[in-house]
N, C-alpha and C positions, 0 to 999 in steps of 0.2 A: 577398493577401491576401483570405481567403473575405469573400464577399456572402451575398447568401440561397443554400438549397440546391438546385441545379437538377439533381434526377432526373426520367427521361423515362419518365413512365407509358405512354405511348405504344407503350413495347417490351412490353409485360405485359400479360398478362389473366390474368381468376381465371376457373378452374371452376366447376362447382357444389360440388363442396365445400368451396374455399374460399370460394365465396359464402355458405355455410352457416354454416361458421365462425364466418367475421368478421363474421355479419348482426347483431350489438351493433353495431359500429362506420358499417357501411355506414346503419343508419339515422339516425344523427347527422350533421346537416347538418355540422357541422365538420370530417367525416372526408366520408361517404360515398364511393360507388363510386370518384370522382376520390383521393383523400385513401387511401384503402386501396390502389389502385396504384402512390399514390408510394411506400408504405409497402413494396411489392412490389420495387420497381426501385430501392430505398435499399441501400447497400453501409454498413454500419458495422462497426467495428472496435472490440473490446474489446480493450484492455489490462490485461490480467491476468484469472485467473478465479478469485479469491478473495472475501474480505467480499465486496465493492460488485459485481466482476464477478457473481459467483451472483445476485442477482435482476436485475441490470441484462441481463447474457443472455437468464433465464431468461423475463423480462416482453418485450425486445424480437423474444424470438421465437416465441411467442404473440402478439404483437400483430400481425405478418404482416411483419416486415423479411425483405426478401427474402432476401441476402445478410448472414452476420453472421460476421466475420472476431474471432477471438480469439487474440493470442499469450500461451503461458503457455512456461515448461519448467520447473513443479514439478511433483510429485508430493503426492498428497492424505496428510495427516498426521493424523494425532489430535488434533492438537490444533486443526485444522483444522474439526473439525465443529460447532463450541458456536456459528460463527456463520456459513461459507460452504455456504448450503443446496442448491447444487447438487451437493455431493458426499454421500455417505452411509457407513456403518459399513464396506458391504462393498468399496465404494474405495480404503481405507487403503493405501497404497503404490502405486496407478495415477496414468497422468500426468492431472492435472489436466484438460488436454487432451480427453483420451476419456471421461471422467468428465461432463466439464459438456457434449459434444457430445450423449453417449448421452443425456442428459435433455434435451434440447432438440428431438433430432429426438425423444425417447416425445409432446412436448409439441405439437410441428408437423411432420410428415415432410416440409412443402412450405417449408421454410427450408435455402437452400443456407448453409451453414457451413465457413468454412475456418480449418483447423485449422491457425498457426501454431507450431513448436515451438522456439522460441529466446526467447533472452533478447533484448528489444529495446536498439540500442546506436546508437551516431551512424555505425555503418557502413550499417545495415538501416535504419532508422527511415523516411529518405526514401523508399526505393526501397517501402518497406509500405505509407507512409500514402497515397501517390497513388492506391493501386487503388481509395480507399475517400473515401464522400464526410464522413462524420463522425467523428471520434476519439473515444472515452469514455474516459478514465481512471481506470482504478481501481487506481493501483499504490498502494504502502503506505510510500515512498524518497522524500528527496529528490532523487538524482540522475536517477531516470528520471520524476520530474514535471516538471522542466527540462528532460529531452531532448525529454520528449512536448509540453510547452508551443512549443519553440523550431522543432520537426519541424513540427509543425501552423503554425505561422507561417511558414517558410521555403516549405510546401508549399500554402498555402492553406485550409486544412483548419481548421475550429469543433474546439475544445477542449473536451469536455463534462467537467466537473473534477468532483471530490468527496473526502471526506479525512474518517478518524475518528480519533476517539481516545477513548478511557474512554467517558464520557455524550456527548462533544460531536464534532458533526461541521460541514462547511462545503461549498456546495456555487457553481459559476458555470460561466459556457460565457466560455471567453476565446478568442481569437486570430479574433474574426471583423471585417469590415473595420473597422468606427467604433468596435469596444469594444475593451476593456484587453486585455493578456496575463495569465499568472500572474506573469513578470517584474514587470509594472506593480503588483502587489500587492505583490509578495516579491523587488526587486532581486536580493537575496542571499541565500543558505541562512541557516539559523542556523548557529552553532557546532558542531563534532563533540560527540556527546553530550548536546546541551543540552535537544532535547527526544527524548524516550523513544521506542523503538519501540512496536508494539503486542504483542511478546514480551516486552517490559520490562513497561510501562505497563497491558496490557492493554486489553478493549476488552468493552464490553455487544454481546452477540451479538448483540444487537436492533439496533442500529443502523447496521449498514453495509445492514442491509434497509431501513431510512428513508432510507439517503442513497440508495442503487443504485435507488431506484424515483424518488427525485427524479429523479436521472439520466438512467434511461429515457423519464421524461416530458418532460424537458428536448431529446432528441434527438429523438421523434415528435414535438414542437413544429417544431423545424427543417425537419423532412421535411414536414411540414403545410405549413409557414408558417404557424399560427395563433399566437393566444395573445401571451403578452409573456415571450420566455424572459429568461432570467438574463443578460444580457448588460450590463455594467456593474452589476450588483448581487450582493453576496454575501450568501448565503444562511446565517442561523449558527445551528446546530441545539444547544440544550440538553434532550436528552433526560430527564435529571433532574427538572428543573422544569418538561419541557414544553414550551419558548417557543422560537417561532421568529420573529428579530432580525433584518434586511435593511440592509448598509451600502450606500450608493452608492461606487461604482468609477469612475475614471475612465481614460481614456488616456494614459498617459506619453508629453508628445512626446520626452522623453530617452530615454527606454526602448530599451536598447542591442540591442534585438531586431525590436520592434515600434514603433519612435519616429519623427523625424523625418528622423533621419540614425545609422540603423542603423550599429552596430560589430561585433556580430556575422550573419556573412554565410553561417557552416556550422557545422556541428553541432559542439562543441568534446568535450574530456575531462571529462565529468561527475562523474565521481569526486574529479577534481583540483579541478573547480568548487566542489564540498562539503567538501573536504576531507577525504575518510574513502581508505581503499584497496578498498574494494570488499566486499560483502556478503559474499561467502563468506568473510574471514579478518576481521572488526573489529577485533581485536586482534592484532598481532603478539608470537609468542611470540619472549624473548626470554633470556637468560643466568641473570634476577634467577625466572624463572618454576618453579612445581615442579607434577611432574606428579603427580596421583590415586594415582599407585603408588606411589611414592615417598613423597608425605604418609603414606598405609597404614602403607607400610613403616617411616619413623621413629617413627612415633604406637604400632606395636605392639611398637616397641623398646624402648619409653617415655625419648624426647627430648623433652627442654623446650622445645617451642612453644607458640606461642600462637596460637591456630586464630580470627581477625579474620571475621567474617560481618558483612556492608556491605549485604544485603539487606536490605527496610522487614519491620516485623512481622508481616504477613500473610503474608507469603513462608514466613518461617520456622516459620510455623505448618503450610507444606504439608510443610514434611520441614527438617530441619537434620542439619547434624554433632556438634553441641552446639557449637559454634563461639561465643564471647562477640559479641553482637548490639550490633553502630554502624552505624545504617544512613547509605550514605555520606553522604546531606546534613547529618546531625550531626554528621559526624567532626571538622570544625573546632574546634567546639565542646565536644567531647568526647576532644579529644584527650590532654585529663591523665589520662584513665584506662590509658591505653597507659604500656607502661614502655620507656622506648628502649635497656636495654638485650638485653630479649627478642628472640630471632629470633620473628615474626610471619611468620605464611603469611594472605595476603586472599585473600578468597572470592566469588565473588557465584553468580548463576546459571548463565551461561556465561563468565565473566573478564571481561568487559569495564567494569562497574563495579570492580571488586576492579580491576585496572589501575591506574585510575585514582586509589583508592585509597594505592593502593602507591607511586605517583610522589608521591604528596602526602604521605604518612608520610617518605619518604626526604627531599622538598625540606624538611620539616618538622627534619631530623636523627636519622630511624631507618636505621642503617645496615644493618641486616640482616633486609629484607621481601623478600618473595616474594610473587607475584600464583598463584593455583593455576589452573591453565594449562585450560581447558574448564570451571572453575567445578563446582557441585554436578550439572549434567548430567552432566557426564566421571563423576563419582563415580559417581554411580547406573547408571550406562550400564556402567564396568570395574571398579567395588569390589563396589557392592550393589545387584545387579538387583530387588531387592523394593521399594526406597527408589520413593516415589510420583516422578513427573514432572511436571513444568508447563511 
């Protein structure tokens, strides 16, 4: 497991342009020439070029981290732009890797950028991580967080972690020699669907900036071997109340990956561990589903269908198809509003919540319930292109 970060500053030098660029670092006794050379010699891997990865990569590049790896496989979407500040409107449709590398190079041409165009997986993580000194986790889903953590422990690399949701975030440094790992804090993932994703629950666009900057700060402190890193501490950020709290963490001696007698000695199937099918297809299409085309045809034909919208009221205000609004969380106590003899079509934004609603209703004795496959996003894509999307 990781101890101190040992970069070899004697293998690099700074030219006059770099000395001028980093002059505000060089006059700080905590950094100086020796520290700046450590930064240039360091190799940091950012997992993700999204909300957290944007400020993280920009600031590490600006600070002079010599080799900056970015692993990402996604493309820029309009919904990213509210928080992923490394990308612009002109980048929509481009690979995030290309967009991010272009911006970092524009800030600091002396940075060596490693673009890794792939999905991080159990098959490639250990091989990728061994080339870097520090791993910075900017992911947004539980399988990849557990994968990143376990790969860091097994490869002896510190895991600079952050996560965000709505107005709240948290950060820590995991997988060091004497500190805890992510599994010490969260031995088991939450049940599938219990914690909404940012796409379902939203996130304040500024929040990943706060947490990404904290991550970048922790990375730089590890490289410089200065200050008090967030090892054994979980920093909790409440942006709505602008409060910062700290929880002490301890290394769990019974942790299955970093404990005294680890049982996890190789990377596993993390989608299976987290109880999900994978990110590409979070909800399986079944015979009980109905397509948006079929729903449109039947509504136009005047069929007696009851359209049930299980989103939240603020989502309904963005766009709707005139369904009866009962948020998923309210459905158990408002189920009496529904007629069990009616044919019901449940829908949400993308189909995940409405699938749960349909299952609940069937278990409650409703025998003619369908889930709208793809949700209102599919309706906007294939039925009404003028409808607002979110």
